[in-house]
C-alpha positions as CSV (number, residue, x, y, z in Angstrom):
1,M,7.2,-7.4,27.5
2,E,9.7,-5.7,28.3
3,H,10.8,-2.5,26.5
4,K,12.8,0.1,28.1
5,K,16.7,0.8,27.4
6,K,15.3,0.4,23.4
7,D,16.8,2.1,20.8
8,E,14.7,2.2,17.5
9,V,15.5,3.1,14.4
10,Y,12.7,3.8,11.6
11,K,12.6,3.6,7.6
12,N,10.4,5.7,5.5
13,N,7.2,8.0,7.0
14,R,5.1,5.7,5.5
15,V,4.3,3.3,8.4
16,K,3.5,7.0,10.9
17,V,1.2,4.1,13.0
18,L,4.1,2.1,13.9
19,L,6.0,5.1,14.8
20,E,3.6,6.5,17.3
21,I,2.9,3.4,18.5
22,L,6.6,3.0,19.7
23,L,6.6,6.8,21.0
24,R,3.1,6.2,22.7
25,C,2.7,2.8,23.9
26,C,7.2,2.3,24.5
27,P,8.5,5.2,27.2
28,G,11.6,3.5,27.8
29,I,12.8,4.4,24.4
30,R,15.7,6.6,24.3
31,N,16.3,7.5,20.8
32,I,14.1,6.9,17.4
33,Y,16.3,7.3,14.3
34,I,14.1,8.4,11.6
35,L,16.1,7.8,7.5
36,L,14.9,10.1,5.4
37,R,15.5,11.9,2.1
38,S,14.8,15.1,-0.1
39,K,11.4,14.8,-1.6
40,K,9.8,16.9,-4.5
41,G,12.3,19.6,-2.8
42,I,11.2,19.2,1.1
43,D,14.4,18.7,2.8
44,P,14.4,15.5,5.6
45,Q,13.7,17.9,8.1
46,S,11.0,19.9,7.2
47,R,9.4,16.5,5.7
48,T,10.1,15.2,9.8
49,E,7.9,18.3,10.8
50,E,4.9,17.9,8.0
51,L,4.9,14.2,9.4
52,F,4.3,15.1,13.2
53,N,1.6,17.0,11.6
54,R,-0.8,14.6,11.1
55,T,-3.7,14.0,12.9
56,V,-2.5,10.0,13.6
57,F,0.2,11.9,16.6
58,N,-3.0,14.1,18.2
59,K,-2.9,11.9,21.1
60,L,0.4,11.6,21.9
61,K,0.9,15.2,21.4
62,L,-1.8,15.8,23.7
63,E,-1.0,13.6,26.2
64,N,2.9,13.6,26.2
65,P,4.6,15.6,23.5
66,D,8.1,15.5,24.7
67,A,8.0,12.0,23.4
68,L,8.7,13.1,19.4
69,K,11.8,15.1,20.9
70,K,13.0,11.0,20.6
71,V,12.9,11.1,17.1
72,H,16.0,12.4,15.1
73,V,16.1,12.5,11.9
74,V,19.3,11.2,9.0
75,P,19.3,12.3,6.4
76,G,19.7,9.3,3.4
77,D,18.3,7.7,1.0
78,V,17.6,3.8,1.0
79,S,18.7,3.3,-2.6
80,K,22.3,4.1,-2.3
81,P,25.1,2.4,-1.1
82,E,25.4,2.4,2.5
83,L,21.9,4.1,2.4
84,G,22.6,7.6,1.7
85,M,24.6,8.2,4.7
86,D,27.1,10.0,5.5
87,A,30.3,8.8,8.2
88,K,29.0,10.4,11.2
89,D,26.0,9.7,11.0
90,I,26.4,5.8,10.3
91,Q,29.1,6.3,12.6
92,K,26.0,7.2,15.6
93,I,24.1,4.7,14.0
94,I,26.4,2.0,15.2
95,D,27.1,3.4,18.4
96,E,23.2,4.0,19.6
97,V,21.3,1.5,18.3
98,S,19.8,-2.0,18.9
99,I,16.2,-2.5,16.4
100,V,16.8,-1.9,13.4
101,F,12.9,-1.8,11.5
102,H,13.0,-1.8,7.9
103,C,9.9,-0.3,6.2
104,A,11.0,1.4,3.4
105,A,10.3,0.2,-0.4
106,S,8.9,1.4,-3.6
107,I,5.5,-0.2,-3.6
108,S,4.8,0.3,-7.7
109,F,4.0,-1.9,-10.2
110,L,4.6,0.4,-13.0
111,K,8.3,0.8,-12.5
112,P,11.0,-0.9,-14.2
113,L,13.1,-3.7,-12.8
114,R,16.5,-2.5,-12.6
115,F,14.6,0.0,-10.6
116,L,13.1,-1.6,-7.6
117,L,15.9,-3.4,-7.3
118,E,17.7,-0.4,-6.5
119,N,15.0,0.6,-3.9
120,N,14.2,-3.0,-2.4
121,V,16.7,-5.5,-3.1
122,R,20.2,-3.1,-2.5
123,A,19.0,-1.3,0.6
124,T,17.9,-4.8,1.9
125,N,21.6,-5.6,1.5
126,S,22.5,-2.2,2.8
127,V,20.4,-2.6,5.7
128,I,21.8,-6.2,7.0
129,E,25.3,-5.1,6.0
130,L,24.7,-2.1,8.8
131,C,23.2,-4.3,11.4
132,K,26.3,-6.2,10.9
133,K,28.1,-3.9,12.2
134,L,26.5,-2.7,15.2
135,R,27.8,-2.9,18.9
136,T,24.3,-4.3,19.9
137,C,22.4,-5.3,16.8
138,E,19.0,-7.2,19.2
139,A,16.4,-7.3,16.0
140,L,16.0,-6.6,12.7
141,V,12.7,-6.9,11.4
142,Y,12.1,-6.3,7.6
143,T,8.5,-5.7,6.0
144,S,7.6,-7.7,3.0
145,T,4.4,-8.1,1.3
146,A,2.1,-11.4,1.3
147,Y,2.1,-11.0,-2.2
148,S,5.9,-11.6,-2.2
149,N,5.1,-15.8,-3.6
150,C,1.7,-14.7,-5.3
151,N,3.0,-16.6,-8.6
152,R,2.1,-19.6,-6.9
153,K,-1.5,-21.0,-7.1
154,L,-2.0,-23.0,-3.7
155,R,-1.1,-21.7,-0.1
156,I,1.4,-19.3,1.2
157,E,3.5,-21.0,4.5
158,E,5.6,-19.4,6.7
159,R,8.7,-19.5,5.3
160,I,11.1,-18.1,2.6
161,Y,10.5,-20.0,-1.0
162,R,13.8,-20.0,-2.2
163,L,15.1,-18.7,-5.9
164,P,16.9,-21.3,-8.2
165,Y,19.7,-18.5,-7.7
166,P,21.0,-17.0,-5.1
167,A,20.1,-13.3,-4.5
168,Q,23.8,-12.3,-4.3
169,R,23.6,-12.9,-8.0
170,F,20.7,-10.3,-8.7
171,M,22.7,-7.7,-6.4
172,D,25.9,-8.6,-9.1
173,A,24.0,-8.0,-12.3
174,L,22.6,-5.1,-10.6
175,E,26.0,-3.2,-9.6
176,K,27.8,-4.5,-12.7
177,G,24.6,-2.3,-14.4
178,N,24.0,-6.0,-16.7
179,D,20.5,-5.4,-17.2
180,D,20.3,-8.1,-19.6
181,V,21.7,-10.6,-17.0
182,L,19.2,-9.5,-14.9
183,M,16.2,-10.3,-17.4
184,Q,17.4,-13.5,-18.1
185,L,18.1,-14.6,-14.0
186,T,14.0,-13.3,-13.8
187,S,12.6,-15.6,-16.9
188,E,14.3,-18.4,-15.7
189,C,12.6,-18.0,-12.2
190,Q,8.7,-19.8,-12.1
191,P,6.5,-19.4,-12.4
192,H,6.3,-15.6,-13.4
193,W,5.3,-13.1,-10.8
194,P,2.7,-10.8,-12.0
195,N,5.1,-7.8,-11.6
196,Y,8.0,-6.8,-10.4
197,Y,7.3,-5.3,-7.1
198,S,6.5,-8.8,-5.7
199,F,9.8,-10.0,-7.4
200,S,12.1,-7.7,-5.9
201,K,10.3,-8.9,-2.4
202,C,11.4,-12.3,-2.7
203,I,14.4,-12.0,-3.6
204,A,14.6,-9.4,-0.5
205,E,13.6,-12.5,1.4
206,N,16.2,-14.6,-0.2
207,L,18.7,-12.1,0.2
208,I,17.9,-12.0,3.7
209,A,17.4,-15.6,4.4
210,E,21.4,-15.6,3.0
211,K,23.1,-13.1,4.5
212,A,21.7,-12.4,8.1
213,S,22.0,-15.8,9.4
214,D,23.9,-14.5,12.3
215,I,21.1,-11.7,13.6
216,N,17.9,-12.1,14.8
217,T,15.5,-11.0,12.4
218,A,11.9,-11.2,11.5
219,I,10.1,-10.6,8.0
220,I,6.4,-9.5,8.1
221,R,4.6,-9.8,5.4
222,P,1.2,-7.7,5.6
223,S,-1.4,-8.5,2.9
224,L,-3.7,-5.1,2.2
225,I,-3.1,-2.2,4.7
226,C,-6.3,-0.9,5.8
227,S,-7.2,1.7,8.1
228,V,-6.6,1.6,12.0
229,W,-8.9,-0.6,13.3
230,K,-8.5,0.1,17.0
231,G,-5.5,2.6,17.8
232,S,-5.0,6.2,18.8
233,L,-7.6,7.0,16.0
234,P,-9.7,4.9,14.7
235,G,-10.8,4.9,10.5
236,Y,-7.2,6.7,9.8
237,G,-5.5,5.6,6.9
238,E,-3.9,7.4,4.6
239,E,-5.5,9.0,1.3
240,N,-2.0,6.6,-1.3
241,S,-3.5,3.6,0.1
242,S,-4.9,1.0,-2.5
243,L,-8.5,0.8,-0.3
244,A,-8.7,4.5,0.2
245,Q,-8.4,5.4,-3.9
246,I,-11.2,2.4,-4.3
247,A,-13.1,4.6,-1.8
248,I,-12.1,8.1,-3.5
249,G,-12.8,6.9,-6.9
250,I,-15.8,5.0,-6.6
251,G,-17.3,7.9,-4.0
252,K,-16.7,10.9,-6.4
253,G,-17.7,8.9,-9.6
254,F,-14.9,9.2,-11.1
255,L,-14.2,5.2,-10.8
256,R,-17.2,3.8,-12.9
257,V,-15.3,-0.1,-14.4
258,L,-13.4,-2.0,-12.5
259,E,-11.9,-5.7,-13.9
260,A,-12.1,-7.8,-10.8
261,S,-14.0,-10.6,-9.1
262,T,-16.6,-9.6,-6.3
263,D,-15.7,-13.7,-5.4
264,A,-12.3,-13.3,-4.9
265,T,-11.3,-12.5,-1.0
266,F,-10.2,-9.2,-0.1
267,D,-8.1,-9.9,2.9
268,L,-7.6,-6.4,4.7
269,I,-5.7,-6.5,7.6
270,P,-5.5,-3.0,9.6
271,V,-2.1,-1.0,9.8
272,D,-2.4,-1.2,13.3
273,V,-2.0,-5.0,13.9
274,I,1.0,-4.7,11.2
275,A,2.0,-2.4,13.3
276,N,2.2,-4.5,16.8
277,S,3.1,-7.4,14.6
278,H,6.9,-5.7,13.9
279,I,7.2,-4.6,17.7
280,V,5.9,-8.3,18.6
281,S,8.1,-9.7,16.5
282,A,11.2,-7.5,17.3
283,W,10.7,-8.9,20.6
284,H,9.9,-12.3,19.8
285,V,13.7,-12.5,17.3
286,A,15.6,-11.3,20.3
287,E,14.4,-13.1,23.1
288,N,14.4,-15.9,20.5
289,R,17.6,-16.4,18.6
290,S,17.8,-18.4,15.8
291,Q,19.7,-18.5,12.5
292,S,16.2,-18.9,10.2
293,P,14.3,-15.5,10.2
294,L,11.3,-15.8,11.3
295,V,8.8,-15.4,9.2
296,V,5.0,-13.8,9.8
297,N,1.8,-14.2,7.3
298,C,0.2,-11.1,8.9
299,T,-3.6,-11.8,6.6
300,S,-7.1,-11.9,7.8
301,T,-8.8,-14.5,5.8
302,N,-8.5,-17.3,8.1
303,A,-10.2,-14.9,11.0
304,V,-12.5,-13.4,8.7
305,S,-13.2,-13.4,4.9
306,Y,-15.1,-10.8,3.1
307,T,-14.7,-10.5,-1.0
308,L,-14.7,-7.7,-2.7
309,H,-18.3,-7.2,-2.7
310,E,-19.3,-7.3,0.9
311,Y,-16.4,-4.1,0.8
312,L,-18.1,-2.4,-1.6
313,D,-22.0,-2.6,-0.8
314,V,-20.7,-1.6,3.3
315,L,-19.1,1.2,1.4
316,Q,-22.0,2.2,-0.4
317,K,-24.7,2.1,2.5
318,M,-22.2,4.4,4.3
319,L,-22.1,6.9,1.3
320,E,-25.8,6.6,1.1
321,K,-26.4,7.7,5.4
322,E,-25.8,10.4,6.9
323,S,-22.5,9.0,7.9
324,G,-20.3,12.1,8.0
325,F,-19.0,11.9,4.5
326,P,-18.2,14.5,2.8
327,N,-20.6,15.7,0.5
328,A,-18.5,15.5,-2.2
329,F,-19.0,12.3,-1.2
330,R,-22.7,11.3,-0.6
331,E,-23.9,14.0,-3.1
332,T,-22.3,11.8,-6.4
333,R,-22.8,8.7,-8.7
334,T,-21.4,6.1,-7.3
335,S,-22.4,3.2,-9.3
336,I,-19.7,0.7,-10.8
337,W,-19.4,-2.2,-13.3
338,I,-17.6,-4.6,-12.0
339,V,-16.3,-7.5,-14.7
340,K,-14.1,-10.5,-15.0
341,Q,-14.2,-10.3,-19.0
342,R,-11.1,-7.8,-20.2
343,L,-13.3,-7.1,-23.4
344,V,-15.9,-6.2,-21.7
345,K,-13.5,-4.1,-19.7
346,E,-12.2,-2.2,-21.9
347,I,-15.6,-1.2,-24.0
348,L,-17.2,-0.3,-20.8
349,S,-14.4,1.9,-19.6
350,I,-14.6,3.7,-23.4
351,Y,-18.2,4.3,-22.8
352,E,-17.7,4.9,-18.4
353,H,-14.1,6.3,-19.1
354,Y,-13.1,8.3,-21.7
355,V,-15.7,9.1,-24.1
356,P,-16.6,11.6,-20.8
357,A,-12.7,12.3,-20.1
358,V,-12.3,13.3,-23.8
359,F,-15.1,16.0,-23.9
360,L,-14.7,17.5,-20.5
361,D,-10.6,18.5,-21.4
362,L,-11.9,19.6,-24.4
363,V,-14.3,21.7,-21.5
364,L,-10.7,22.6,-19.4
365,L,-9.0,23.6,-22.8
366,L,-12.1,26.3,-23.9
367,R,-11.7,27.4,-20.2
368,G,-7.6,27.9,-20.6
369,K,-7.4,24.8,-17.9
370,K,-4.8,22.1,-18.2
371,P,-6.4,19.0,-19.3
372,R,-6.3,16.0,-17.3
373,L,-9.1,13.3,-17.3
374,V,-7.9,11.3,-19.9
375,S,-4.3,10.9,-18.4
376,A,-5.6,9.9,-15.3
377,Y,-7.8,7.5,-16.8
378,R,-4.6,6.1,-19.2
379,F,-3.0,6.1,-15.7
380,L,-5.6,4.1,-13.8
381,D,-5.6,1.4,-16.4
382,Q,-1.8,0.8,-16.4
383,A,-2.5,0.4,-12.6
384,T,-5.1,-2.2,-12.6
385,K,-3.8,-3.9,-15.5
386,V,-0.7,-5.0,-13.2
387,S,-2.4,-5.0,-10.4
388,K,-5.9,-7.0,-11.6
389,H,-3.7,-10.4,-10.7
390,F,-4.3,-9.5,-7.5
391,I,-8.5,-8.1,-7.0
392,L,-8.6,-11.5,-9.6
393,N,-7.7,-14.1,-7.3
394,S,-7.2,-15.5,-3.8
395,W,-4.7,-17.4,-1.9
396,H,-4.7,-19.2,1.3
397,Y,-2.4,-18.4,3.9
398,D,-0.3,-20.0,6.7
399,T,-0.8,-18.0,9.8
400,N,0.2,-20.4,13.0
401,N,3.5,-17.7,13.6
402,F,0.9,-15.0,13.1
403,E,-1.4,-16.5,15.7
404,A,0.9,-16.7,18.1
405,L,2.3,-13.6,18.6
406,E,0.4,-12.8,21.4
407,D,0.9,-15.7,23.5
408,P,3.9,-14.9,25.5
409,L,2.7,-11.4,26.4
410,D,0.7,-10.7,29.5
411,K,-2.7,-9.2,29.5
412,E,-1.3,-5.9,29.7
413,D,1.0,-6.0,27.0
414,R,-1.6,-7.7,24.4
415,N,-4.2,-5.5,25.2
416,M,-2.3,-2.4,24.4
417,F,0.2,-4.6,21.7
418,Y,-2.9,-6.1,19.9
419,T,-2.5,-8.9,16.8
420,S,-5.6,-10.9,17.3
421,L,-8.3,-10.1,14.8
422,E,-11.2,-11.2,17.4
423,G,-13.7,-8.9,16.8
424,Y,-12.6,-7.8,14.0
425,N,-15.1,-7.0,11.3
426,I,-15.6,-5.0,7.8
427,D,-18.6,-2.1,9.3
428,S,-15.6,-1.7,12.3
429,L,-12.9,-0.7,9.8
430,V,-15.6,1.1,7.7
431,G,-17.3,3.2,9.8
432,P,-14.8,5.0,11.5
433,L,-13.7,6.8,8.4
434,P,-15.6,9.8,7.8
435,T,-14.0,11.0,11.6
436,G,-9.8,9.3,11.1
437,A,-9.1,9.4,7.7
438,P,-7.5,13.3,6.3
439,F,-8.7,12.7,2.8
440,L,-12.1,12.5,4.0
441,D,-11.7,16.0,5.6
442,W,-14.6,18.5,5.6
443,K,-12.1,21.0,4.7
444,L,-10.9,20.1,1.3
445,D,-14.8,20.5,0.4
446,K,-15.0,24.4,0.7
447,M,-18.6,24.0,-1.7
448,S,-21.5,24.2,0.1
449,K,-24.1,21.8,-0.1
450,T,-26.1,23.5,-3.1
451,E,-23.3,24.1,-5.0
452,R,-22.0,20.5,-4.7
453,V,-25.2,19.3,-5.9
454,K,-26.3,21.8,-8.6
455,L,-22.1,21.0,-9.9
456,T,-22.6,16.9,-9.3
457,K,-25.9,17.8,-11.4
458,Q,-24.3,19.5,-13.8
459,V,-21.2,17.1,-14.4
460,Y,-23.3,14.2,-14.6
461,A,-26.2,15.2,-17.2
462,F,-23.1,16.3,-19.4
463,S,-21.2,13.4,-19.3
464,R,-24.8,11.2,-19.8
465,F,-25.5,13.4,-22.6
466,V,-22.0,12.9,-24.2
467,Q,-22.4,8.8,-23.9
468,V,-26.1,9.8,-25.5
469,V,-24.3,11.5,-28.4
470,F,-21.6,8.8,-28.9
471,L,-24.1,6.0,-29.1
472,F,-26.5,7.8,-31.3
473,C,-23.1,8.5,-34.1
474,L,-21.5,4.8,-32.9
475,M,-25.1,2.9,-34.8
476,W,-25.4,5.8,-36.9
477,L,-22.0,4.6,-38.5
478,L,-22.4,0.9,-37.9
479,Y,-26.0,1.2,-39.9
480,F,-24.3,3.3,-43.0
481,V,-21.7,0.7,-42.9
482,V,-24.6,-2.4,-43.2
483,S,-26.4,-0.5,-45.2
484,Q,-23.7,0.0,-47.8
485,V,-22.5,-3.8,-47.9
486,F,-26.0,-4.4,-48.3
487,H,-26.2,-2.1,-50.6
488,T,-23.0,-3.9,-52.7
489,I,-24.2,-6.8,-52.6
490,Y,-27.1,-6.1,-53.9
491,I,-25.7,-4.1,-56.9
492,H,-23.9,-7.3,-57.5
């Protein structure tokens, strides 16, 4: 696979692994342009410096530090017209870019429809319009999600499932500010999607099918993105990923009740495999031009199949042994209730989450600190409510295109840009976490082992004491009510 004389435009600082692989494995690239917006008062240039301080770039900085000079920051905002870029930057992109990776998205199950359409659909439309202006557009690779069609119960094929209305109608209603029309169009799209995020990605795919037939396009649909498998830093992952949140929540004893099915397939796909799929797909569509997008279901269930129970079992074993996990994880209560029934989950959440949280927040208030546990559990409940569709259900994906990505590559390129899942298993995925995941850095836990054990025991004992008192009061109240009822009946 040739990778010389290629210019790249890279969007969204979240897919750091893709950027690292491009810089490390494609030395022929002249420039990479990153579109970044200001965030929390930090300008794009400062965000880039922060990006390169991540541990995933350590190997690159050691072997080829000059490679980072190829990266140029373009200030912008994907939710705005023309991606929020100024005229000078637009012209530079038009003149110098030939391959576009559109990875930017708002990944939220809680945001309203308009917000997600602005960030996930309008942005895609702007990228398509920009690609049509490029002097040489060899490929556009769009990052979708394996759950863009999660409203379907049967298998998901590697094709675009068309909506009853053109995607442009959603765009027109969005630009006119007509939310009533947006909701009407959405309600008539059947079956209903469990959240607006998945629905917005489906609209974006339809938009590509409608407007990008003259562009060499690939659509990558990753499932649950997990840590690096075989790349420069095995085990690397970000703390804001769903799997990391589960690991952190269970490991620190915060997450004690989860509404899920332990038998549901846990479709994990390593982030380095996803990044390689983007790179190989870009080469493929550039070499094999077609009016139809190449759709790639980047999922693992056809190669390896794991359940949530198996994932948690491996994680539990890792936490119980001297595996490199911080003391804050290994010395904390890590048992968890996994239930399918909503009512049972709500009852257990009150007992395991909210009862201790209320009293611990009172302690924080008395100590002059801001209470945060109850609000944290409320946010957790909101998140799990809209995401339960994914942890209670399983899907079967056709992966012919995904499995064929490596076919035209020679041996050297297959080793460098691997997409095959041969040899992939849950132990090899979880095992490197302590050394690769930045959120498990020992420096985050400044307490000594003795101090950590003492604090953990205190919090655990206090929580259990509060729960026992709560149960006693509840039983007493129940006894009082029942006795009053019987007393009333007896008198009459």
